[in-house]
C-alpha positions in Angstrom: 6.7 -24.8 -167.4 4.0 -22.6 -165.9 1.9 -24.2 -163.1 -1.2 -21.9 -163.6 -1.4 -22.6 -167.4 -0.7 -26.3 -167.2 -2.7 -27.1 -164.1 0.1 -28.4 -161.8 -1.7 -29.5 -158.7 0.9 -31.2 -156.6 4.7 -31.6 -156.5 6.6 -34.7 -155.4 10.2 -34.1 -154.1 12.9 -36.8 -154.1 14.5 -37.4 -150.8 18.0 -38.0 -152.1 19.5 -35.0 -153.7 16.5 -32.6 -153.4 15.5 -32.7 -149.8 18.5 -34.3 -148.1 22.2 -34.8 -148.7 22.1 -38.6 -148.3 25.2 -39.0 -150.4 27.4 -37.1 -148.1 26.0 -38.9 -145.1 26.8 -42.3 -146.6 30.1 -41.2 -147.8 31.1 -40.0 -144.3 30.0 -43.3 -142.6 31.8 -45.6 -145.1 34.9 -43.5 -145.0 35.0 -43.9 -141.1 34.4 -47.5 -141.6 37.3 -47.8 -144.0 39.7 -45.8 -141.7 38.8 -48.0 -138.8 40.1 -50.8 -140.9 43.5 -49.1 -141.9 42.3 -47.8 -145.3 42.1 -44.1 -146.0 40.4 -43.7 -149.5 41.7 -40.7 -151.2 38.2 -39.7 -152.4 36.9 -39.5 -148.9 34.6 -42.6 -149.4 32.9 -41.7 -152.6 33.7 -44.9 -154.4 32.8 -47.0 -151.3 29.5 -45.2 -151.0 28.8 -45.8 -154.7 29.5 -49.5 -154.1 27.3 -49.4 -151.1 24.3 -47.8 -153.2 24.8 -50.6 -155.8 24.5 -53.2 -153.1 21.5 -51.3 -151.7 19.8 -51.6 -155.1 20.6 -55.3 -155.2 19.7 -56.1 -151.7 16.7 -53.7 -151.3 18.0 -51.9 -148.3 20.8 -50.1 -146.6 21.2 -52.6 -143.7 21.8 -55.6 -146.0 24.0 -53.5 -148.2 26.3 -52.4 -145.4 26.6 -55.9 -144.2 27.4 -57.2 -147.7 30.0 -54.3 -148.2 31.7 -55.2 -144.9 31.9 -58.9 -145.9 33.1 -57.9 -149.5 35.8 -55.7 -148.2 36.8 -57.9 -145.2 35.9 -55.1 -142.6 35.8 -57.4 -139.5 35.1 -54.5 -137.2 32.3 -53.0 -139.0 29.1 -52.1 -137.2 25.9 -54.2 -138.0 23.8 -53.0 -141.0 21.2 -51.8 -138.5 23.9 -49.6 -136.8 25.0 -48.3 -140.1 21.3 -47.2 -140.8 21.4 -45.3 -137.5 24.7 -43.7 -138.2 23.5 -42.5 -141.7 20.3 -41.2 -140.2 22.3 -39.1 -137.7 24.5 -37.8 -140.4 21.7 -36.6 -142.9 21.0 -33.0 -143.3 18.5 -31.2 -145.2 19.8 -29.2 -148.1 20.1 -25.4 -148.0 17.0 -23.6 -149.4 14.7 -26.5 -148.9 12.7 -25.0 -146.1 12.2 -21.6 -147.8 11.2 -23.4 -151.0 8.6 -25.5 -149.1 7.2 -22.5 -147.3 6.7 -20.8 -150.6 4.8 -23.7 -152.3 1.1 -23.1 -152.5 0.3 -26.6 -153.7 0.6 -30.0 -151.8 4.2 -31.3 -151.5 4.9 -35.2 -151.2 8.3 -36.3 -150.1 9.3 -39.5 -152.0 12.1 -41.7 -150.7 13.5 -45.0 -151.8 15.3 -45.3 -148.3 14.8 -46.7 -145.0 11.9 -45.1 -143.0 14.2 -44.5 -140.0 16.6 -42.4 -142.1 13.7 -40.6 -143.7 12.0 -39.8 -140.4 15.2 -38.6 -138.7 16.2 -36.3 -141.7 12.8 -34.9 -142.4 12.0 -34.1 -138.7 13.1 -30.5 -138.9 10.6 -30.1 -141.8 7.6 -31.4 -139.9 4.3 -30.2 -141.4 5.8 -29.2 -144.6 4.5 -32.3 -146.5 0.9 -33.5 -147.4 2.5 -37.0 -147.2 5.9 -38.7 -146.9 6.0 -41.9 -148.9 8.9 -44.5 -148.7 9.6 -47.5 -150.7 12.4 -49.9 -151.5 12.5 -49.1 -155.1 12.0 -45.6 -156.9 9.1 -46.8 -159.1 7.1 -48.3 -156.2 7.7 -45.1 -154.1 6.6 -42.8 -157.0 3.4 -44.9 -157.6 2.6 -44.6 -153.9 3.3 -40.8 -154.0 0.9 -40.4 -156.9 -1.8 -42.2 -155.1 -1.1 -40.0 -152.0 -1.2 -37.0 -154.1 -4.7 -37.8 -155.3 -4.2 -36.2 -158.7 -3.7 -37.4 -162.2 -0.1 -38.0 -163.0 0.0 -35.2 -165.7 -0.9 -32.7 -163.0 2.0 -33.7 -160.7 5.7 -32.4 -161.0 8.4 -34.8 -159.7 11.5 -33.0 -158.6 14.7 -35.2 -158.6 18.4 -34.9 -159.1 18.8 -38.6 -160.3 18.2 -38.9 -164.0 17.0 -42.5 -163.8 14.3 -41.4 -161.2 13.3 -38.6 -163.5 12.8 -41.1 -166.3 10.8 -43.4 -164.1 8.5 -40.4 -163.3 8.1 -39.4 -166.8 7.1 -43.0 -167.8 4.5 -42.8 -165.0 3.1 -39.8 -166.9 4.4 -37.1 -164.3 6.0 -34.0 -165.3 9.6 -33.7 -164.3 12.0 -30.9 -163.0 15.4 -30.6 -161.7 16.3 -28.9 -158.3 17.3 -25.9 -160.1 14.1 -25.8 -162.0 12.1 -26.1 -158.8 13.7 -23.0 -157.3 13.0 -21.1 -160.6 9.3 -22.3 -160.6 8.7 -21.4 -156.9 10.4 -18.0 -157.4 8.3 -17.3 -160.4 5.0 -18.4 -158.7 4.5 -21.2 -161.2 3.7 -23.6 -158.5 1.1 -21.6 -156.8 -2.4 -22.8 -156.1 -4.6 -22.8 -159.3 -8.0 -21.0 -159.1 
């Protein structure tokens, strides 16, 4: 895909897996929660975090999902869902190479997050000023629609970068172009996402 030839005017970047390592933060928090209750998962919390994400999709948020996971597993000394949100926010880190890729973009970038605003704000604070907008929503489709509105460009002139295949399918269904994180690095390095004349 060449930005200049195809008129790419903006890029939207998924919060989870492109900008931030949210999975590792969730895994670390639920692993410590399990250990506090005498369980030491051999997978360092991956399965519990996957269940947490399932509950998050069902309940529309991390706080409710954390409370449901604690009830489901019988974790009596679990922190409240609101506290789990704070713990995950504190554990989130931006992924390597994100800052340099954003600095080299010559078109507007919009961060898209289907996550709690508290987590998004905390994790993206080191990248202040790098985005034309930051859009949050409970569901990926709603967040992507809002990002398109904020980008102010036709969908076929916007590239959505995500690691999650389902999110890429949603973006494609909305008429957006799609790319993986590896493709983003290649496009930025090749100047394909430079401002069009």
